[in-house]
N, C-alpha and C positions, 0 to 999 in steps of 0.2 A: 241542346234539347235532345232527348232520347229518340232514336229512330224507331218507328213502329214498322213491324213487318209481320208477315204470316209465314209460318214454317212448320214442318212436321219432322219429328225425330223417330218416327216409326220405322224400324229396320225390317226388311224382308229377309227371313232366314239369317238374321244377324249379319247381313252383308252391308258394307258401307259403299257409298258411291266412289270414294277415293281412298286409296290406302298407300301409306308411305312407310319407309324404314329409316331410322337414324341411329347414330350412336348416342346423341344427346338431344333431348327435346326440351326447349325452353318455352314456358307458358307465361306470356306477358312481353310486351314490346316497348316498355318504358326504358329509362336509363339502366336499371339493374338487369333487366332481361337482355338488353342490347350488349352490355359489357359481358354478361355471362356467355352469350352466343359467340361474341368475338373471341373471347379468351378460350372457350372450348375449341373453336376452330383453329386458333393458333397452336393449340396442343394436339392437333391432328385429327380431331373428331369430325365426323359428318353431322351437321347440326341443322335442325329444323326449329324455327321460331314461329309460334302462333300468337296472334294478337286479336283481341276482341274487336278492336277498331283498326285503324290504319297505322301500322308501326311508323313512328315519327311524328304523328299528329295527335294521337290519343293519349289520355292520361294526364296527371296533374302537372307534370313538368313541361310538356310540349307547348302549352299556350302561355307560359309564365316566365318571368325572370326569377332566378333563385340565387341566393348566396351559396357559397361552398366553403366548407371547413378546411381551407387551404392555408396551412401555416408552414413557413420555411423551417428547415431542420435546424433551428436554433433552440438550445436547451431552455432558456428563459421564456421565450415566446411560446413554446409548446407547453411548458409547465403552467403558464398563465392560462393558455387555452383550455387545458384539461381541468384546471381548478375552478375556472369561472362558472361552470354550470353544475358542479357536483352537488352543492347544497340544494339548488333548485330541483334537481332530480331525486332528492331524497337519499343521496349517497348510495345509489344502487348501480352506478356505472363502475366499470373496471378499467384501471389504468392500462393494463396489458392490451385490452382491445382498443382503447383510445389511441395508444401509440401505434398499433398496427394500422388503424384506419388513417391516422395522420400520415404515416409513411406511404401507404398505398395511394391515397388521394393525391398526395404531392406528386408521385410518379405519374399517375394517370392524367392529371391535369396538364403536366408538362408534355405528355404524349398528345393530348388534344391540340396543344399549340403546334407541335410538329406536324399534325394532320391538317393544320390550316385553320383552326378555330380563330375567329377574329377578336382576340382579347384586346381591350382598350390599352393604348400605350401612352405613357406620360411624356413630358417634355424631355426626359432623359433617355427615352427609348425603352423604358422598363414596362413589360406587360403586366397588367394587374389581373390576377387569376382567382379572385375571391368571389366571382359571380359568373353565372352563365345565363344567356338568353335562350329560353326553351326552344323557340323555333329554329334558330341557327344550330344549337347544340344537337337537337334530334335530327335535323336535316343532314348534318355531317355524319352522325352515327348511322343513319340509314344508308348513306352512300358507302360507308365502310363495310356494313353488313353485305351489301350487294357486291362490292368488290371482293370480299372474302368468300363469296359464293355460299353464304348462309341462305338456306331456303326459307322464305318468309311466306306464311299464309295469313294474309290480312283478312279482316272481317270474319275471323274464324274462331269464335270462343270455344274453349275446351269445356265440355259438359260433364265429363266423367273420366276417371283414370281407368286404365285397363291393367290386367294382371296376368301373370303366368305362375307356374309352380314355384318360382323363386320370390315372387312379390310384385312390386310395381313394374310394369313393362310397357307403358305407353299411355296414350289418351285418345279420346274420341270426342268429336264435336260436330258443328255444322257451320257452313258458310252463310253468313247473314244475307249475302247478295244473291248467290246462285242457288241457295237452299240445298246444296249438296252436303250429304253427311261425309265425314272423313274419319279415318283412324290412322294413328301413327304408332308403329312399333319402335320402342327405344330401349336402350340399355340403362339409361339414367335420365332423370328428369329434374329440371330446375323450375321451381315455382317462383315467379317474379311478377305476379299479377296485381300487385299493389294492395292497399289497405281497403277499408270499408268506410265510406262517407254517407251511407244510407240514402243515396239519391237526394241529398240535401240541396242540390243545384249549385254546389261550390264549383268554381271554374275547373274544368278538366276532370271532374270526379264522377261524371255520369257512367263511366265504365268501371268504377271502383266500388264494387258491391260485396267484397269478401269472398269472391268465387274460389280463389286459391286456398283460403282457409278451409272451406267445405271439402274441397278435393283432398287436402292434406289430412284432415280429420277422418275422412272416410277410409283413407289408407292406413290410419293408425297413429298419425303424428299428434303431438300435443302442442300446447301454447304456453307462452310466458308473458306476464305483464298485461293481461287483458283487462285489469282494472284501470290501467292508464290509457283509456280509450275515449275519454270524454272531452276531446279538444273542440273548442268553439273559436272561430276566427272572426275578427271585426271585418265588416264589409259595408260599403254604402248600401242603403236600403234598396236602391234601384239597380244594384249590380250583383254579379256572382263572383267578383274578383276578391279573393281572400288573402291577398298579399298584405302582410301587416307590419313590415319593418318600418315603414315611414310614419306609422302612428306614434313612434317615439318622439316625433316633432309636433304632435297634436295636442291641442287642448280640447277637453270634452265638456260640453255644457248642456244644461236643461233647455227647454224650449224658450224660456225667457232670457236666455243668454248667461245665466249665472253658472259658475264653475261647479262641476261635479267632483268633489274632493275624492282623491284616490284613484280616479278613473285612468289617469295617465301613468300609474305606477306599474311595476312588474306584475302585480296581481290585479291590474285594472279591469281585466275582462270579467272577473267576478263582480266587481262593482257595477259595471255596465249591465251585466246579466240581471243583477238585482233590480236595477232601475227599470229595465225592460219588463221584467216579471211583474213589477208593480204597476205596469201600464203606462209608464212615463216615456216620453220621447227623448232620445239621446242624439246630440249633434257633435260633430267633430270639425276641426279646422287645423290645418298644418301651419299654424301661425308662428310656431317657434322657428320656422325656416323662412318666414315672411320677408325678412330684410337681407337674406343671404342669397344673392343671385347665383353665385358659384355653386352653392349647395343645391339649389333648385335645378341647375343645369345637370349636376351629377346625378340627382335623383331620376331625372327623365332619361338619362343614358342607362342607368342601372336597371330600371324597371319601366320601360316605356308603356307597356300595356296597363300599368297602374293608372296612368294619366289619360289614356284613351277614353276611359269611362267618364271622366270629368269633361274632357274636351267635347265629347259628343253632346253633353248636357249643357254646355256653356257655363260650366262651373270652374272657377279658379280656386282650387282647394287651399291655396295659401292665403287668399283674401276672403273667401266665402265659407260660411258654415254649410254642412250637408248632413242629412240625417243618416245614422248608422244603425246596424243591427248586428247580431251574432249568428253565424251560420255553422252548423255542426260539420266537423271534419272527421270525427271519430278516430279511427286508427291511422288515418292518412297523416295527420299531424300528431297523433298520439304515439306511443312507443310499443304497445303490445303487438304480438304477432306469433307466427310459428316459431317454436323453440328450436334453436340450433344447438347441437351437442358438442361441436368441436370447431377448430379453427378453419375447417373447410366449408363451413356453413351447411353441414349435413344435418338432416333432421334425425329423429329416432327411428325412421324407416329406412332401411338400407336402399341406396340408389336414389333417394329423394332428397333434394337440396332446396333451400329457401334463400331468397335474396331480396334486398330493397324493403319497401314497406310491407311486403308479405311476411317478412321475418321480424322477430322482436328486435327493437333497437335499444332495449334496456342496457345492453353491454356498453354502449358509449353515451347514452343519454339518461340512464336511470328512468325515473318516472315522469320526465318532462322534456319536451323538445321546444315547442314554442316558435320554431323557425325552420326554414328550409335548409339551412346550410349543413346541419348535422345529417339530416335525412339524405341530402344530395351526396355528401361524402360517403355515407353508408351504402347508398345505391351503387356508387362507383366501386367501392371496396368489396362489398359482399357479392356483387355481380362478378367481379374478377375472380374471387376465391371460389365461388360456387361453380363457375364455368370451368375453371382449371381442374377442380376436384371431380366434377361430373365426367369430364373427358377421361381422366385417369381411371375412374371407377369403371367406365364403359369398356376400357381396354383390358382391365384386370379381370373383369367378369363379363366377357363378351357373349351375350346371349344369342347373338346372330349366328354363332357357330353351333347352336343347340336346336334340338327339335322343339319348337315353341307353339303353344296353343294359347292364344289370348282369350281371356274370359272377362266377363263383366260382373260387377257386384250389384246387389240390390241397393239402389241409392234413391234418396228422397226426390220425388218429382218426376222421375223417369219411368221406372219399372216396378215401383213398390206401391201398389194401390189396390183397393178393394174393387169388387165388381159392381158395387152399387152406383147409382146415378148421382149420388151426392159428391160434390167436389168443391175444393177451395180455389178461388180465382187468385192468380198471382198478384194482381194489382191490389186486391183487398188485403192479402197477407202483408204486402209491403206497407200499406197504409196503417195497418194495426201495429206493425213493428215500429214505424216512425212515430206513432202516437205514444209509444213507451220510451223511446230513446231521445227524442228531440226536446221535450220540455226541460227547462233549466232545473225545475224543482225535483225532477227525478234523476237526471243524469249528471248534472253539474253539482248541485247542492244535495248530496246524497245522504239519506238516512235509511235505517232499517225499515222504518214505518212506510217509506215510499218504495224502496227497492223490492221488498218482499212481495207485496201484491203485484207489482209490475212483473216480477220474475214468474210468479204463479200463472199470470195470464199468458206470458210468453211460452212457458212450459206446456200449458194446455193447448195453445195454438200449435206447438210442435207435434203433440200427440195427434191432433186432428190432421196436420199436414202430412204425417207419415203415410196415411192411407188416402187422404182426400186431395192433396195438392198434386195436380198432374196437368198435362198438356190439355189446354182448352183453346179452341180456335187457332191451333198451330203456333202457340207462343212459348216454346220450350225454353228459350234463353231467359225470358222473364220469370219462368217457373223456377229455374235454378238460381237466379239472382235473388228471388224472394226467399228461397230456402237458405241461401248463404247469409243473407242479412238477418234472418230469424235465428240461425245458429249462432252468429256472431253476437247478437244482442244477449243471448242466454249465457254465453261464455263470459261476456262483460259483467253482467249483473251477478252471476253466481260467484265470480271472483271478487267483485267489489264488496259483496256481503262478508267475505272472509277476511278482508283487510280492515280491521276495526281500528283505524287510525286515519289521520290525514297525512299523506306523503305524496310529493310530486303533484301531478294534476288531479289525483284522486282525493277529493274533499268529502269527508264525512262530518256533517254538522253535529251528529251525535257522538263523534269521537274527533274533536277538532284539533287535537295535538298530535305531533309526531311521537311515536312510541319506539324507543330504542330496542325494546324486546321484539319488535316486528321488523327488524332489519334483515329481511330475507325476501327471496323471490317466490311468487306463487305460480305453480305449474298447473295448468288446466287441461283436462282431457275428457274425451267422451262426447257422444252425440245424444243418445237417448238419456243416459244417466251421466251427468257431468260430475267429475271429481276434481277437487282442488287439493294440491299437496304443496308443502313447503320445499324449497330447493336450497341446497347448501350454497351459501354465498361466498364467492372468492374475494377475499379482502384485497384492497388496492396495493399494488407494489410499483 
């Protein structure tokens, strides 16, 4: 549940309550941000990490179990691992990046074992490293951050980036608990704030509202793959847990118990969505594992929190049917995000890097993920690379040795508004955005007929928000969250209209086939006027 609080971001003479300096600033305290901070520190940088929640417990990974794309360095196994998802992702992934991620993930998972992560061990004493338990994983990572003397500012969402004559130079925000404003002067910045789930109440996603996207765009960065942003996850109707791997052992039925054909296939979520959209109830049962007690035991070890929801309700999911629904996860399980321009995970803005779900994952997933293992591997790898590069950038262009004057930009929701008494309330903006992005018939089953008027309404809302969305009753974090979700929705739909085909998770009912002539990436940029351009696609090698 989101925490309600009252706060003010009005600065007296542009003075902040707390001011800090760092070589590297990391925005976001999930796996990607943590790996970025640790790696930057290992490279000699002075690092500050800010988290909207409490680093180690907030975000999508912390409360969950997750698979990891961990493949031993054996040619045949890695070839199979790379090939297995290429078609599903519309052939937009790149082998070069997949190989790099497999190598880096393998090394870092082995490092986790050395740090003491309790991987399960089989009867031969071999540790199995293809999954992580979020609570243990993030608890260990937080301990490593503290031991490395990374400065952590918990409950401290970044509200805006700061600039100097050379470009991005830090960030400012507020502490949710003390209500103190803060600023950080930094030579480089890593945005690892996660994706955008539009406050859909998916587990761990209450802090994932696209904030980093908005910060990056305001700095001049662009995006890739924003059409691949309509991920919906199966969840029990009474729960927020969107872990879906075990539904591979499920049968899906109507209320009368008859089988829903196709619901258990790789494209089953579309089938389930259609039934739900028609007003029918959908039920699931993990009956394919009903008679395999060893498998059931393994499932409970692999993802214990998946079963907590059933145990509390007195449901045996292997024996009993339970009603399910689909919950929007947006770009958290999608693949779109901030475009990175080279192997360091740099954005198009000098000194600004992106990692984890904040960055595009097209490079290894193409247009479809569908599971946590690829995203988990990407978080580890991109966090490592961005932290390493941010440290090197900070030392090669050390602004701390220069005369610096930090300035603010006019940004939506903070200091860009009219003097009229009319204003937009953040909660109302959020509701209006959700009404456009949540319905299956708009966001999942896309058509020009549905997308165009939805985008027009969102664009009109943006025009109003530029002058009308501002702090009311001291709720500045909610203001910026609503602006970020609104911006994200416009990037999504503007890009989706440009891809006139069905590829990956992007489904166009009016263009139901994959078009070989559209084998390219779409790069999206801009805030007031959004532009979409084709990107040169690097063929697999």
